[in-house]
N, C-alpha and C positions, 0 to 999 in steps of 0.2 A: 726224473721223470716218474711217473710211477705205472707199474706195468699194464693199469687197465688202459693208458692211453697207447700203449703198442699192442694192445691185444685186439687183431681184427675180428673172435665175436663180440667181443662187446662194443667194438665199431659199427660194424655189422648192424647189431641190432640197436642203433641206435640213430641208424638213419631205415631202417627198414618200417620203424617205431613212427616215422614222419610221412602221414599219408602223403602222394606224390605223383598221383595216377595226372599223364601228359595231359596239358603242357605245368609240367611243376615250377613250384613257385614258394618265398617265403621261409615257411619252419625245415625242410628239407636243406636249404643251403645255408641257412644259420648255422644248424649241428654242423654241417662240416667245416664254415668256416670257424667258428669254437674249436676243431679240430688241429686246423693246420695253423692256426695264431701261433701259438705254443709251440710250434714247432721253426718258428723265426719267417714262414711267408708273409709277404703281403697279399692281400684278397683282397679282388675288386667283383663286388656284383654289381650285378645292370639287368635294367630290363630292356627289351628288342620289342619291338614291332606290335603291332597294333590288330586289332578283329578284321579280319574271321580265323587267322594264322595264329596269332600274339592274341596279349601280351605274352611274351617267353623270359622268365630270369634265367640269367648264364654267370659263372663263374669262372675269373682268372686270376689263380695263384702261381706266384715264383718266388726264387728265392735264392738268390747269387751268392756262392761262397770263394771268391778268388776270380782266379781264368780258367777259361776249359769250355770244354763242350756244355752245348743246350741239349737236355734229355727232358721233353715232352711226354704226360699223361694224359689221356684222353677219355671221358668216358660222360654217362647220362643219368640224373639222379631221377627223369622221372619213368612210370611204370605203364607198364597197361594197365585198364580197369580188370580188375580182379576178378570179375564175374561170382556168381552162386554159386555153394557146392560145398565153400570150404571146410574142412574139418575144425577151423579154428578162427578167429578173426585173424584176416590175410592184413592188417596193419597191428597187429599185437604179437609182435616176433617169440617166439617159443622155441627153447631147446627140448627136441623129444629123440633119446637115446643118441646115435652120432649126428642127427641132422637139426640144421637150425628153418624152422620156417617161416614165409612171410612171404607175401610179395616181392621182389626187388632180392632175394636173398643171392639168384643165381646171377639176373639181369636187369642189371650188373650194379649193386649197393655193395654185394660181396666181394669184388672188385676192386670198386674206389676203397672200402675200406682195408682193404688187404696192401694199397700203395699205402694209405696212410700210415699204417703201420710199419709199412718197409723203412720209410722215412726216418720215424721215431729210431731204428734201428742202424742208420747208417754210420758210417765212421765221420767225427765232426772235423775233419780234418781233411774229407773228401771236397778237389776243389771243381768250379763248375755251378751250372744253373740247373734248375730244375724248376719244370712249370706245370700245372694241371690247367685241362681247358674242358672245365665240366659244363654241360648242358643240360636247359631243363624240357626240351624237346627235341629228344633221338624217336621216341617210336610215335611222335605227331607228324606233321608236314614236315620238320625240319627247315624252317624256314628262315626265324629267325634265332636259328641257335649257334651249331658251331660256326656258321657262316658269318655271323655276326661278332664270335667271338674272335675268328680271323682277322677281322675286320680292327676289332681294337688291338688285338694282337701288333695288325700291321703301324698302327697308331703310336703303341707302344715300341717299336721296333725290339721285339722281344722274336727272333726269329731262330725257332727251333731244328737242332741239326739231325735227331730222329726221333721218332713218337711211336710211343704202344699206345692201343687202345683197348682198354678192358672186356669187348665185348664177351660173354661164353664160345671160346670157340672148340672147347675141348669136348670130345663126345663120348666117350668111354669109358675115357678115366685120366685123372690131370695133366695136362702133357702131352697128351697125345696128337694136337691138331695146335699148326699155328695158321692163322689165315696170311699170304703176300699179296693179296690182292681180291679184288670181288669182281664180278661182271656188271655192268650197265643196265638198267631198268627205266624204259618210256612205256608208259600208258596212252592209249590212245583211241578218242571217243569218233566212232565213225556213223555220218546221217545222209539218210535216202530221203529225198523228198519225193512226195509223188501228188496227187490229187484225191480227193475221197469221193467215195461214189457210190452206187447202189451196185451190189455181183450182179445182177441181174442185167447192168448195161456198161459193163466193163469198156466202151469204147467211150464212156462217158468218162472214164475215170483212170489214172493212172496207180497200179500199184506199185509201191517201191520195194512190196517184199523179194519179189524173183532178184532183184536186181542186186539188192544189198547180198543175198545167198550167192549171186555169181561172182561178188567183188570176198565174200567169207572164203568162198570157193580157193580162189585165185590167192589167197592171203592163207590157208590151209597148207597150197601146195610148193609157199615157198621154201626153198633150202638156203638156209642164210649163208651156214661153214659148217664144216666135217670138225669144229675144235684146233683147238691150238696147244704148243706145248705143256699152256700152264693151265688153259681152260675148256672147260666143257664146250661142247657144242651153243651154241645161241640160240631157243628157241619160244616159239610164237603160238601163245593159246588164247583163244577167244574167251572172255571172261565173262560177257554177259551178251542177252540179245532180248530185243524186247519194243515190242509196238505200240501195246497200253491196246487193242480194240477189245471191245467189250462187245461190240455187237454183229451174230455173226455172219451178216448179209451186209457189212461195210466195209468197203477197199478202205485202209487205209489211209491216211494223209501222208504219213512220214514211217519210217521203219530205220532203229539205232541200234548197235553192236560195241560191244569194248574190247578191246583185245589189250593182252600184257608183252611184251617184250625184253627177255633179259639177256644180253648180247657180251659178246667178250669183245677184245681187242680191237679186234680186225674192223670194229664199225664203233660210228657216231648215233645219238639218237637224234641229232637234225636230219644225218643221210639217211635211216631208218626210216623216221619221219617221210622225208618228202618220198621214200621208194612206194607205201602203203599209200601214199596221197595219189601219187600216178596211178594206182590202182583203184584206187574209189572214185578217183575225176571220172576215169575211160566209163564210169557205170551214172555217173550223175550224181555222186557224190562225195561229203565233204570230210577232214579228217581234222581232228584237235588233239593236240600231241601236247603230252604233260610227261618231261623231262625230270626225270628224279636222282640220275646218276649217271656217269660215265664210267666206263671201266678205269681200272686203275690197277696197275703189276710194280709190285717192287720186287724186284730181281732177286735172285738168293747172294748176300753179299753180307757187309761186315756187320748190320741189327738180324737179320735171321740168324747169322751165327752166335753175336751173341745173344740171342733171347733162347734158340736150339742148347747153346751151352750151360746156359744157366737151366734148363729146363733137364738136363742131363746131372747136373750134379745135385738137383734136387732130389730128383724121381727116378732115375735111373734109366729114362726110358728117351729116345730118339724123337723128337715130334715131326709128324708128315706137314708138308708144307704146302697149303690149299689154298685152291681159289674159290671154291664153294660155296654155298648158302646164298643168304640174301646180300642187300647191300646196307650198310653202316656209314659213321660216319666218318669212315676213315677215306671215305671218297671224298671228300672235300680235304679233308689234313694231307694228302699225297700231292697237293698242290705246292707244300710249301715244303718237305721235307720227306724221305723215305719214312715208309710209315705200314706195320706191320699190329695184327689183332694177335691176342692171347690174353686167355681168361679160365674162367670158369668151366666144369661141365654142362654141357647144354639141355639135356635131358629133360627136365622139369621149367625151362623159363615159357612164359607166358601160358601157362597151363595152371589146374586149381593145385593146390599145397604144394605148390614153388618150395624148393628146400638146397642148402648148400652142406655137403658134406664136413664136418666142423675141423677135419684133419684137411681136407681139403681149403679152407682158409688157411692155415695155417702154414702150408706148404707155399700156396700160393703168395702169402707177404714175403715166404722164404725166396723163391724164386724172383718176385718183383725188387727185394733189393740186392740179389747178386746180377739183373739188368742193371740196375740204377749204376750199381760199382764199376760194370765193365764197361759202361755205354759213356761216364765220363773220365775213365781211366785211358779211355780213347782205344 
């Protein structure tokens, strides 16, 4: 095996060079497949879903070398749109000084490259199953991505015992934070219907705005909880308010608002939607809710210890175990097995001139290798 195959910088460069704005398909998956096949992995690529949330390409790869545990690594090859204002081309990776620049360098082509490089360095006599669960739709609606991969895994009877998601969890230094859970997320659209009319004749109209204001005031007054041992307090944010009335002398026919709730494991998305609906209905409003994820927690134990010990061995840091931040596909994978998230520093993710430290790519490769060895050793 040549050194370039096991070089995370070279592998990350190949992946970044494939434009893969969500939903990703084609070239970037072919590049990853070409990396995995020489390492003995059976690779299955498939398309799932239709418009408007698809089609989405996914990749499932696995390799079994004797009896033992099944360790899974999960991630995504899609990236957010780069935007304008980059110093260079976001899809022409470039090393400048100690950094590798390009869209996806941190979130999360760099981590996938590190895991593949780590695989190349594993002992040949390591027994067990290793799988990669890679989607092209984590940054988008996430409807036909990891969920479709989980269905395919069930059909193949591939049941992981442990899973690490390579999201960029580190904050200021590689290894300073591991995510052992995430809060849930639900968005709700509130609509209050009225009757349009002339402002000089309010008795002939029905203004929906005061009723919507009362609904939002009641929502804003809610205190959902004070937090838990592992989760921060749940919070409700009003994210949009719209009437669309361009005339100063017309009472509008309807008013709408949108709220977003990030909630801990004391709640469910459905229960919160029901609670908000009751407040809206009392004022003649309606609510449409979309739950994008339920909260999950992998309590500190075997997996978090293995990950923490591997980080300590390579970096000397003892990571903080946290549930902070937004959602990730770990919210789905937690249904299958214990799952934690660990990856590169997140300071430049989704930003212009996204970049990763070359030293961090090499260190993360060593950490991932140590995690897999521990996981398969039991």
